[in-house]
N, C-alpha and C positions, 0 to 999 in steps of 0.2 A: 651347417651343411645342406647337402644336396638329395635330403632326406626325403623319402616319396615322390622322386623325382621320373617321370616318364614323357618321353621324348613324344608321344601321341599326343599330350596334353596343351602343345602348343600348336598344335593343326599340322595338316598336311603340308608343310610346305619343307620344299626339299633343298639341298646343300646348294647354295650358289656358289658360283662360279670365282676363281680365285683372283678377280679384279673388279676392281670398285665399278659402280652402274655412275652414271653421268650425275655428276652432282655428289658424290660421294667418295668416302675412301678407305682404305685399309689399313688395320693395324694391327702387326702379326704379334703374338705370345712368342717374348723369349726368343725374340730373333732378331738382337740388333742391327743385323749385317743387311737384312730385307726393307726393315725400316730406316737404314740412312740412305740408302738407293733411294727413296723416293723425296727424300729431301725436305723435311718438316721441317718447322723453324723450330730451332732449341730455346730453351726457356728462360734466359735472359730478357730482360724488360729494360726499356730505354724509355723514358717519359721527360727524360732534359731535352730542351729546344735547341741549347747552343752546346759547343764544346770548345777548348781553347783558340785553335785555327779559324773558328766559323763563328765566334762572338760576334766582334767588330762587325764585319760585313754582313750579317744578317741582324744584327739589332739594329744598324744603321737602315738596312730597307726597312725594318716593321717601322722606325720612326718615322722616316720620311713615304710612307705610304700617307699620312698625315697630309692634308693641303695647306695647313696653318707652318709647319716645318719647311715644305717648299718654299712657301712664300719668307720665312724668315732667310734662309736659306740664300736666296735671289736677293734681300736685301744686305746680307752681310759680305757678299762679292762686291756689291755695289758702293759700298762704304768703304772699298780697298782702291774704289779706284781713284783717278785725282781731281774727277769735280764734284768729290764726296763734301758736303759740309759738316761732316762728322768725324770723327777720332774712329777709325774701326774699332779698337779696343772697346769702345763701350755695347755696340751692337752685337759683336763677334764674342764678345766675352762672356755678356748674357746670355745669348744663345746657345753656346757651348754649356755655358751653366745649367741651361734647362736640358740639353739632348744626355751631359753626362749626369745628372739629377736620376733622369728616367733610365738611362742604362745602370746606374748603380741599382736602382731598384730590380731592374730586371735580373741583373746579375745575380741579386741575391735571390732572389727567388728561383732561379734556375740553379744556382748553388744547394740551396735545399732539397730541391727535385734531384740532384745528382746525388746527395748522402742520401734521400729516402731510396731512390733507385740501388746505390751500394748494400743499405742494409737489407734491402728484400733479396737480391743477388745472392748475397755472401750467407743468407740463415740455410743451416744446416736439416739434411734429411737425412734419414735412414732409409736404404735400397739394397734390395734381397740381391746376391751377387749370383747370379746366374751361373757365370762361368764355374765357380768351386761346388754350385751344386751337382750339375751336370759330372762331375770329375769326382764327389765324393759319394754319389747317393746313386744308385742304380735306378734306370729308366722306369718312372710311374706308369701304372696301367694307364690306358688311354679312357678316357669318358665315356660309359657305356651304360646300359640301363641294368647290368650285371653289375655293377661295384658303386654305383651311385648311391645305394642305399646304406653302404656298409660305412659307419664313421669310422674313420684314421684315427688310431691312438695318439695323433699331436694334435689332435683339436682340443682335446681335454686342457692340454698342456699352457699355462698363462702367456709364456713367451715362443718364439719363432724360435725351432731349431736349424735354422740354417745360418748361414755365413751374413752377414752383415757389412756394408761398406756405409760410410758417411761422406755425403757429397752437398756440394753445395747446391742452390736452387737453379743459379745458372748452369750447373751442370746435366740437369735432367735432360733427357733425350723422348719422344714419342717412344714407347713400347716399356717403360724400365717398369718394374714393380718396385712400388712405396710400401713403404711402414709406417703408419701413421698413428702415434699413441695418444691418449685421452690429454685435451687441450690444444693440440697440433693445428698450427694453421695448416691446408692444402695447398701446396705448391704448383700445386696442376689441374686442370682438369683431369680427373681419372673415374675410370670403371671401377668400381666397388665391387670386389670379388670372394673378399669374407672379411669376419669380425668375429670379435669375441665373444659376442652372443652367438654361438655355435648351435643354437637349435631354429632361429631363423634370420640368421644374419641381417638382426638389425643395428643400426646406427644412428645416431642422436646427432644434428649438426646445427650450429648457429650460424645463419649468414646476413647476420646484421653489417657485416661492411660488404655485402654485395648488393643486397635488395635492400636492406633498411629495416627489415623484418625485424625487431629486436626479442624476437622467442626463437625457440629451437622447432626443426623440423625432422622426420625421422625418414631415413631412408633405410635401402633393401640391398643386400649385396644378391648378385645375379643367383637367383632361386634357390635364397636361403643360404647358401656360402660352398664356394669351391670346398673341396678336400684342399686342407694344407698341404700336404704331404706330396700333393700333384701342383700346383700353382706353381712350382720354380721350374718343372719341366714340361708343361703342358705343350703341347706344338699344334695350334690353332690360329684362328685370325678373328677381327675384329670390324665388321663392316657397318659403317656407322656416316651419318651426314656429314660435310663439309662443315667445318667451321662456321655457325651462326650465333647473332646477336640474342637470339633469343631465350630468355630463361626461363620458357614455360613451356618447353619442347623439345625434345630431342629423340630420337629413334636410330635404332641399330639393332644387328642380329651379332650372336657369337656363335662361331661355328668351331668343336672342336670333336676333332676323332670323325667315328660315324653317326652322332648323333644328331637329331634334328634339331636345326637354328635353335636356339635361343633368343624371344624377344629381347630386345633393352629397351627402355623408356628412361623417364627423365628422373623414376626413384630408384636409380643405380646409379647417379651420375652424381660423385662428389666435384664440386664446379671450385676452383680456385677462388680463394680469399676466406672460404668456409672454416669453421674452428670444429674441432672435433670434440664432443660434450658426451658425458655419462657414456662411454667405450670406451676400454678398456685401451682396441687398441684394431686398426682398420689395415686392411692390405687391399690396395688399388693399384691398375695399371694405366700409366699415363696414354691420354686420348689427345689431349689439345694443351699444345706449351706454348708458354710464352704468350705473344700479341696475337694466337689466335684462343687463348682462352676466352669464353664468354664475358668476363670479367672486363676484359680488356677493349670487345668489340662493341661492349655498351658501354664506354668511355668518351662517349663523343660530348664536346662542350652545351652547355644548356643555349638554348638562345638569348642569342642578344639584345638586350634590349633597352633603349634610351629613354629618355624622361622629356616630356612637353615640353619643359623647361630649354633644356637643350636645343631640341629641333628649335623651338623659338629664338634662341642668339645664335644659331647658326644662320638665320634667315635674315637677323639682325647686323651678324657679320657682313654678310652679303653685302646688304644696304652700305654699310660704313666702308667696305672694300669700295663702292660705288663711289660715296662720298669722297675719299681719298681720291679716285681716280678725276674725281671732276676739279677738285682743287689744283689736285696736279697738273692738269689741263689748262684751267683759268691762271695760273700761274706763269706757266709755260709759256703761254700766246701772249699775256704780259710783259713777260719778260722780252719776248724778241720786239712785240710793239714800243716799249721804252727805250730798249737801245737803239732800235732803229729812228727813233725821233732825237734821241740826244744826242746819237754819234761823238762819244766820250773819248777822244784819243789813246788816252791810257788804258781803257778797256780793249783790248785787242782783242777778245773774243764775240765782242759783239760789232766789231765793225763789218759783218758781213749783213750783206744789204738783204740776205733771204727775211723773210718772214714767216714762214711756213712752219709748221710744227712737226712737220714729216722731214725738215731739214736736219741735218746732223746737231747744229745748237740746239734746236727745239726739241730733237729728242735726248738732247745731253739735258737743257733745262727740265725736262718734266722728272727723267731718273732724277735730277737732284731734288727738287723738291717733294719726288716720292720719298728719298732716304731723310727729308728734312721731317716730313710727318708721318715717319714710320713708328712713332709712339701712339698714333691715332687707333692701332690694332698690337694691343696690349701683349707682349708676349709672355707676362708670367701669368695670364689670364686664367689657362687652365689648370696649374699646377694650385693658384691659390682658391679655385673651384673644389678641387679634389681635397686639400686642407681642409675646407670648410665640411664637406661632405664627413667626412674622415670623423670628424668634430661630434658633429650630428649620431655618427653609428657608435658613438662611443654614448653619448648620453642616452641612447636608448638601450643599448644592451646594459646600462648601469642604470635603470631606473627600477629602484627598489617595489614600485608602486605596480609594475606590470610581471612582479616577478612571486611561484608560488611553489611552497615546498611538496617535494612528491616523495615516495617510498623508493629510495635505491634499488633498483632491479637486482635479481639474483645471480644472475651471469654478469659476469664479466664486462666490465666497460670498454665501450668501444668507441671509435673518435668521432663519431657523430652522435654521440652523446655528451661533447666536451663543454656544452652549455650548461649542464650543471654543474654546480660549485657550490660549494658550501658557504653558508651564510648564516653567520650568527643574527639571532635578534626577530626573524619569521616564523611567526607560529605556526602551527597545522593543528586541529581539531579533527582531521580524518583519522590520521594514519598512525598507528601503535608506536608508543615511545623506544620499543625493542630495537625496531628497527633502524637501520641506517638514512637520515634524509638529505636529499639533496634539493637545491633550491636551483629551479628551472626558471631561468632569464628568457627576454623578449633575443632574439639573434638576429642580427642585419646582416645577409650573404652578399645583398647586393648594392653597394654606398652608394653607386652612381644613379639609383631611384630613389634617394628619402627623399625629394623635394614630393615627387609624384603621388606621395602619400597625402599633401593639402589638397590636391586637386578631384577625388574620387569623386564620381558621379553616379556608379553604379555598383553595386556588389553582389557577386554571385556566393550562394554560400551551400557548401553542404550539410544536410541534418543531422547523420547518425555522428555521434563522433564529435561533433562541431558545435553545432547547437545544443545536441544532448550530451550526457555524460559518458554514455557507450559501455554501460554500466549496466547490464542487463539483468531484470527481475523476472522469475519466472511467476507470471499473476492468474493465469486462468487457465485451463484445459475443458475442450466440449471432448467427450466420446462417445461415440457411435451406439445408440441401443441405451443411453444412459438416460435417467429422469430428467436432471438438469447439469447444466455445466457446473464446475466447480472454480471460485475464485478463493488463490492464497490471497491475504493478506498481509498477516503477521509472521510468516515462512519466510526468513532470506533466504530462497533457493535462487543465489542469483550468481552472477558470474565470477563478482570479486571473489567467490568462496574458494573460487580454481585460478591458477596461474595462467591469465591472458597471454596463451603460448600459441607458437603457429608450430602445427605437426605435419607434417604430411602423411596423408592416408596412406593405408598396405599400398600394396602391389597389385594391378590388377590378376594375376597368378594366383595359384593357390599355396602359397606359402604363408600364411597369418592367421589369427586366430584371434577371438573375441571372446574372454571367458564373461562365463555369468554365474554368480551363486546369488540365490534368493532366501533370506533377505539379507544386505549387503552386508561384510564386515566392518568395514571400516567408515565411520561416518563423522561430520563436522559436530563438534558441541553445541549442539542450537538449544533453543527454549522448546522446555517440553510442553508447552501449552499453546504452542503455534498450531495451526490446522486449517484442512479448507473449510469455508462454508458455503451457503447457497450463492446462486448468481446475483447480482446489483446491487451488492454491499461496498462501500468506500474502500478504498485500496489504502493500505496505510504501512506499504513495505519501507522498512529499513531503509537508510541510504548510507552506512557507512560501506568504507570502501578498501576493508582488509582482509589479507591475505589469510584464509581458514586453512590451519592444518587439520588433513585428515585427522583423526583419531576415534577412540572408543568414547564411550559415553556410559553412564550410570547405567548396571543388568536391568533397571525398574522400567529406564525409558528410552528403548536403544533407536526407535527413529521418533522423529516429530508427530508423523501421520499418524504412529499407530493408535485405531481406535478409531478414527474418522471414518466417515461413510467411503470414501474410496477405499482405505487400506482393506476394512472391513469387505467392501463386496470385492475387492480383488483376489484377500484371502481364504474367503469363502468358498471350499468348491464346489458348494451348490447353488451361488448367485448364477441366474440366468445368464449374464452378459459377463460371465469372467475371462471367455476366451479371448471375448476381443478386447478385453482393460487390459491384458496381457499381453497381446499383439503391441497395443498403444505404445506400454510403455517400454517393452520390448524392441520399437524399432527405437525409440528414442535413446535405450544404451547401445544400441548395436549402432546405428547409421550415424556415425560421425566422425572424425577425424583427433577426437582426443586422444591425448597418451598420459600416463601417470609420471613422475617422476620422482625417483627415490633423494632421501634425503645423502647427499652428498658426505655429511661428517659422520652419520649413522645410517648406512645404507641397509644393514640389516635387521631396522628395526620398520616393521612393515605401516606401523601407527603414524608414522610421517612422512605420508605419499600426499605430493600434490599433482592436483592433476593440471595439462597442459592442452589448453582449447586452440583452434586457430582463429575462433572469434568468440566475442562473450555471448551470442546467439546460442551456440553450441554446447559452451561453459555453462549457462542455465537451464539447458533441457537435459544435461546429461546426469548433473546437479540434484534435477528435480527426480528424476528417473531412480538417482540410486538414494533419494529419500523415500521412496513409494518401493526401494528393497530389489530394484535392478541394477545394478551396477558392473559396468566393465572393469575385470579383473585379470587385466594382463599385469598388476604388478607382480604377481606370482612368477612368471615368468623372468621378471628383473631380477629374480632370486639367482638368478644363475651367474650375475657379477660378484656374489659374496660367497658361494657356496660351490663345491666341489663334487663334481658328480658322484656317487659312490654311498656308501652309507653315511659318511659325514653330515649329507644333504637330508637325508633323510632321519636321524637324529635329532639335525635342526626343528624339521618340520614337523616331529611327533610332539616335542614340548609346545609348539606354536599353536598345534592343533589343540591340548590338551588344555592351554591358557583360555583357550578361545570357547569351551566345551564348560571351564570353570564361571564365565563370564556370560552365560545362558545363552548364548550366538546358538542359532538354531541350525548351523551348518559345522561341518567340521570338514579337514582335510583328507581326502582319502590318498589319493594316489595323482602321481605326476607322471608324466612322457616328455619326449626330447621336444614334440612339436606341442603340447598342447597339455593342460592344467584338468585335473577335474576335481570336482566338489561335492559332497554327498548333503541335499537338501533335506532335513528333517520334518518340511514342512510339504513337499510335494514329493518324498522318498524317489526322488531320480538324479541323476546326475546329469550336469548341464555344461553342454561343451559345445559352441558353435565354430564350426570353421568357417573361413571368410573365403569365400573363391574368386570374387571377383568386386571391386569399388567403383563405382562410375562419377568422379570426383564433382564436387560443387562446382559452377562457374555462371560469371554474373549473366549470361546468356541463356543461360541451362533454367538458373533459377531452381535446381533442384540440385540432390544427391541420392545416390541410389545402392545399396549392397544385398549382393547376393550370398546367401551362406545355406551352409546345411546346416539343420538342428540336430541335437540330438536323437532324434526318432528317425532319422534319414531323410526327412523332407528337405526339398530346395525351395528357399522362400526370398522373395525379394521385397525389400522395406524402401518406402522412399519415403521422404521429409521437402518441401520445399515450398514455394509460392501459391497460393492459390489458383491461379489464374494458369501452371506451368500442371498442377496435379489435377484437380476438377475435369478439364479435358481429355483427360486419361484415364480416366474411370471407366469401367466397364459398363455397356449401352445399356444394361438394366437400371443403372445406377444413376441415370443423367437426372439433373434438377429437372421436378416439372413444371410446367407453365403454371402462369400468376393465376389461372383459372381456377386450378385445384388445391390453391395455398389453404382454402380453405376448411380441407376436409381432414386437416390433424390437429385442429381445436384450437386452441393455443399455440399452437408451433412448436410445444416440447417435443423432447428426441423420443419417450417413450420408452420405456423399460421392458426388451422384449428378449426372447431369447433368441441367441444367436449361434452358429457356426462359424469356425474357421474359415469354409470353403463359402460362406453365405455373403453376396457383396451387400451393401447398405443400400437400401431400397431408397427411391427417389425423395422420398419425405424425411427420411435421414440424412440426405444429401442437403434436401433446403434447410433441415434445421440446423444443421452446421455452418450454411451459408449464412443463414441469420446472424449466428454467432459470428461469424467472419467481419459481418459488415457493423455489427455491435460493437466488437474491441476497435476494429477500427475507427470506428466513430469516437473511440476513447480515445484516440493516439496510440495505442495498442500497436505491436508489429505481430504481426500472425501468420502463421504454417500450418499446411495440413500433413496430415501422417496417412499412408496407405502402405500396403502392400498387397503381394501377390505369389500364391503357389503354383509353383513350376514343376512340371513334370521332366525325368531323365530325357526322355528325348527331345524335348522341346528348346531343353538348358543344354543339353549337344550340341544341336546344332545351333543354337544362338553361339554358343563358345566357341564351335569352329569359325563363323563367320566373322563374331569380333575379334577374335586374334590375324584371322586372313586381313583385316582392315588396318590390324595395328603395324603387322610387317610392310605394308605397302610405304614404299620409299619417296614419293612426292608426296612433298607437304600437303598440298592443297585436295588432292585426290583423297590422302589418307583422310586429312580431317573430315572431309564430307561425308567416307565410308563409317568411319567412327560413329559419326552423329546418326549416323541411318543406322548402324547397331543398336545405338542407346536407346533410339527410338522405338524400335522394334520390342524389345523386351520391355520399356517402360509404359507398358498397355494393358488395357483390361483391370486396372488396379481397384483391391476392392477398398475404399476411404474407412479409417480408423478413426479420426477425430481430427480435431484444431489444437495450438497452442495458441497463447498471446503471453507476451512479453513487452515489460515496460523500458523503456529507457525515457530517463526523470530529463527534464531542460537542465544543462550546466548554470549555477549561481550569473545572476546579472543580466543573462541573455533577455529579456522584455526590454528591461531597461535600453542596455545597449541601440536594440533595433528601432523603439521607441524614438532615440534619439538620433542614429543615423535618419528617418523619416524625417523625422523635425527639419532635418537640416538638407533637407533635396534629394537626398542620397537614397534612391530606388536599392530594395531589395530583391532578387530573386533568390529562390530556394528550389534546389536542384536536387533530386535523391530518388532512389530507388523503392521507395515502401510507397506503399498503397495510397489511392486517391484521398479516402478517406482518413487511414492516417495523416498523409502530408496537412488537409485541411484541418485538424484536430490539434496538432503541432505549431500549424501558423496562428489559430486564435492566443493558443498559448502563448507565442512571444509575440506577439502582437504586432506580426505582419498581417492579420486581418482584425479589421474591428469591427464591432456588430455593427454598425454603419454602415461597413463596407458592402459595395454589389460584390457578389461573384459569378464570372462569368466561365461557366464549364465548356471547356472546348473538346473535349473527349465524345459528346453526341454527334460531334461532325465528321462523317466518315468519308466525306469527297471532298476532293478539291474545290470545286465550285460551289457547296456551303461553305467550307471556311474562309474563302475570299470574301462571300458576301457576309459574313457574321463579322469578320473583322475591317471589312470599310465600314458596316453600319458604325462600329465601335468607334472606328478615328473620327466620323463625322459626329459624334457626340448622338446620337439617335438610339429611339428604341428600337430594338429587332421587332419587325413586322413578318408577317408572312406574303405580305405584297412583294411582285417579283422585281426585279431590280436587273438591269444588266450587270453581267458579270464582266465586260472589258470596261469599267471604268476603269481611268488610271490609276496609280496609289498615289498617296500624298507625297507630295515633295519631301527630302528628308529634311530638311531646315525647319518643319513646323513639329518635326515629331516630337521633340521636348520643349515644346511651346507650352505646357500645361500638364501639371499632375493630379491625378482626379483619385478618390478614396476609391476607385475600383481597383480589385485583384482578379488577375486571370489566372485560371488552373487549368492546367490539361498533359495528359500522359503522353508514354512515349510516342504511342501512334499518332496522336496529333499534333506532336510537334514535328513528325516526320513529314505529316501535311502542312503544318506553316511556313516548315523550309524548304518547300519546294520553290524551286526559280519564279514561279508566278505570283507567288503568296508571301514569300520571304518580307518583301519591303513592306507589304501593310500591314504583318505581323508584328514588326519591328514597331511600324509606327502605332500601332495598338498597343502594345506593352509598355512602350514607353510614355504613354501616356496613363498608364496605371500605377498605382500606388504600389503595388507588388507583382509579381508571377510566381509561381508555383508550377514547377515540370516533376513530375511523379513516374514513377515505374522508366526511368532514362538511364541508359548504359553511360559509360566512362566515354564511349565516344561522341555521343550526343550531348555530353556535358561542352567537352570542347566546342563543339559544331556551335554550340550556343553563344557562349564565349565571344567566338570567332564573327558568328553574325553582329551582334553588338559592335565590335570592332571595327566592320567593316561599313555599317550603313548608319553609323552615329557617333559622331566627334565628340565622345566624352570618355574620359581613363576610365576603367575598368579596374577591377579586384576582385577576383577568388580566392577565396580560404576552403580548405577542407585537410583532412586529418589521414585519409588513408590513400593506399594506392591507388583505387579509383578515382580520385581526383589528381589523381599528376598533371594528366591531360590538360584538363582544365586551367590548372595554376598557371602550368607553361603557356596557354593561350592568350593570358590576361594581361593586364598593364603591367600588375601589380601582381605577387603571386604569395601570398599567406600560408604559411602549413602550422598546423596543431601539433601542441607534444601529445600526442593519445595514445589508445590501447594497441592500436593497427598500425604501429613499428613506424618508421623513420622517411618513407619513402616520397611520402607528402612535403615532409621537413627538408628535405637534400633538393628537392625540385623547388622548391618556393624562392623568393626574394626575401621572405622575412619570417619568423617563425614566432610564435607566441605559445604562452602553455594554455589559455581558456579564452573563449570568445569575447569574454568580455573585455579583456583587453585592447581587442580592437577599437574601442573605444576613444583612450588617451593618445593610442598611437596615431590615431587619423585626425585627430581635435587637436591634439596638443603638440605631441611631437612634428607631425606634418603640416599643420597651420604652422608652428614657427618653422621650420626647415623650409616649407614655400617660400615664407616673408625672410628669411635670411638669404638664400641663396637668389631669390631675385633680387634684392637689396644690393647684394653683394655687386652683381653684374652690374646692374645700373648704375654703380658708384663708379666702378672701374673703367667704363665707358665715359663717364661725366669725367671721373681726374684728367682722363688721358687727355679728351675733349679740350678742357682746359689749357694744356698747355699747347697743343698743336695749334689751335685759332690764336694763340697767343704770337704761336711763330707766323701763321699765316697774314695776321693784323701787322708785324713786323716786316713782310717782305713789300709791303705795301711801302712801309716807310724807306726801305734799305735799295732801293730802282730794283727788286726782284733778282736778285744777285745770288740768293739761295743761302744766304750766310744764317746762321740761328742765331736765334736770341739768348738762349739759356747755353749756359757750358754742358759741354757732353757729360761729365762728373755731376755736375748737379742735377741734370733728367736721368741720370741712371739711380742716384742716391734719392731720388724722390719717388720714384718707382719701387725700388728694393728697400728700402728705408723708412723713407716718410708715409708713405700710405698702404706700403701691403701688409706689415704686419700690424698696423694698427686695424686696416680695415676686416682683417681676418678674426683677430681676437675679437673687435665690437660688433661683428654680423654673424658670428659663431656664436654668440651669450645673446644676442639682441632678442626681446619678447616684444612681440605686437601687442599680446591682452596676456595678461598674468594668467597662470594656471587658476586661478580660481572663477575666473572668467569663461 
């Protein structure tokens, strides 16, 4: 409900005029007449290409867009002429069979699309009957500050007390109020107005069918949820942007009564194709319907890709056309010459004395031989190639050596997971036996590129989730003011302890809370002997990848870290650095997008809660904070799903609190309100409730996430975590790192145990100490993040909040993003550094051997990652991209275009870089010499250096230098830069490129390469859906390229050559016969024999033989 709603909290924005701005549209609440007058699209969808009336003309038009079909159409017409030496039945019958085969295939596929459309359009959905509501109930009060804080009696009821009508999806219109229940699929893009979570309006959705993310997201109703009794009779409007394909942005404003406009964002938009999860019901108003929804606007076809072999074959066909025309011309001239010389009286056709080829007789002779030699262009070549490729596709998808067992996800299966099939006989060692197992096979999504797998010369690969397991383990941390860093070697604080899921962050308005209790109630059952130890020891983290249920452990040892130095210093009230430590763990527990998930089978069992993390990194950090006694406890608010507000809820909670007390838990449940949960901490004797005011979400361009909260003591605090490059430059001025000349003032570089205050920034030497650990852990291949905090006064926050809300209200997307970015930067400054974290992501099995074999085969490997340079280099050493003898060329130190060009030119020439001046106008090396020789050198560059290297003046010399190196490692690169690097290689080097990745940030790179490979990992299925092939692990790339790729390349090429040669055998026999038959145009072989030769004697044996032929055995 809209509890605590204050119009002023949305900024001083006036009520908009009742007409849409340029590029925007208006949807009226409960006013079907006004909505219909705007002629919005209906919700009927139509994806089929043909109808009964349009199938024949449209399909023929599509088929005759191919030049080969036009050629055979002309030949079919010529065979019907009197001068044709062939029976028209043979060629026309074959051509019609090919057309009918293609038409039947198109008809079947379109029929399936019709069935799919009908299935979707006829689905049922409940809609609130507004007409009956308005006649049966009195007009509700307008939404105003005076009544928004008072809950409606109907809010507590499990079902709505309004008349409903059931409609089919295609009957929905813009402005309809739809009621969605748990597991229902959203029929249109709807604005979320209310949910069964009446406290905060939370709604969990599964967007796997839309964006490929296989985990859950969290949405929020408009300002916590509108009063249900007022929704069917509200009179207002929603001003929002016109239909847009962007899945990452939505802006609008809700105008109701005299209240100030309410800002609407993507967090309030239910997108068509999503499914409701863990929410009993939700009410929304339709904003976009049918083909205006974001799911259909994003339904563009993937880029068309054609293999190099097919391009070569097309060039060969042009040559064959030329040869055929040349043979026909020679025979036509020879026919006129012979007939003029012989003057045979009974051959009246040849009595004409004209010998020119352009004469009627000459043209007729040309066409006669064109029909006679028609077999030179095989009509069934394309059909045969498709059959061969389909067989290769089948062999790839059913190769048990490229299958791996995985744990079945808890959420419902989606069509994108159809590649997971149960197969007996394939064992697994990591997953628990109780969990259902699925076998992930390779998936071939583009069969026309199968032979391209055998020609790859350049591989672009992502790091996280592709080369590594993407199972994050919290390995170490360093806190400002502590004497040393702590490394956790045997403690399995890993992201696999939480369900890796995508949960959207809370809305940017004040409608959500993170609740913490110290120490944690619910923890995994872990070994009591695990604990932190001093920096520098070997890391032996467990590698199991099972999901751990959150449950209570033995009362004797509630926390694996209890009794350690980190634990003692944190919970010792006399420790001089306790405040800084508390802020550090508090930031990890608050600044995240992790959400708890109740057990659907037993929702009242708070001991069976699992976390859902948007990324494994966040899951590992939240798990670490939980082990230190700082755990987000929003699951208490989730009890609203199983309890009824009133005495029964308190009766449920009191036994729970008593049970926890008997288990020696140091916190007990004290009370709860509609918007928050309060717990009593016996250790600190304080109530811990943190109110979330704003969430500044993580983005790959920002490389950080921030959250503004109001602490229990009333203070306003900004917690920030992110990449060191994004955090360190935003520290308070007094905390900037010292110069190198002062480094020796701190002795050994230790942090030094000092007395700190929450308001004191870290000293420059503390920052330098943290920077030292950042470098040290990065060199070990760990993923590092910095943690910081800023205390805000009320006036500063109020001024910033007004600016931030006003920026979000701007309708122009580009201008809005610019102002929002400026507002974020304005508050994310003057930070106080708290410390750093180090997370381990181990390599997948078989990655070093696979990369070594790729390089041994002459295939260059480029690693494109967003990690730090030191981390990327360390992973390069671990996976054999870098050898001990490799020379590493770091381009990050070159900051100007001229310096970059000079170094790259020296590298291309094979010379050692010197300080001697050289002319910068030296011409770049020719592209033909780029791939002449591959050295053992490795090139390393970051995003800034890559931007310089890809300038027009340096890009050619850059690609020349990179192609001479054994490998290239690009770190700190954005998804857009990944695609640009791939496109650069395609434009300047004549090699087949392959891009492989597992996340949404790899989609552009996968689509830009000749071949795109998706990894079925922990980051959803967007990369898989955008790929041409998908595999479960990187090591399967070895067999995909070296076995299936080599076989397919050999089979397809030999099939094409055999097809040409077998037809040339017949045609040149006819050509030789023409010299013995007076160039009369008579054919040597009977029509039916020639037809049987192509259709029976050579086609099927050719397809069967070359589809299974092995140029080498699999052992070789």
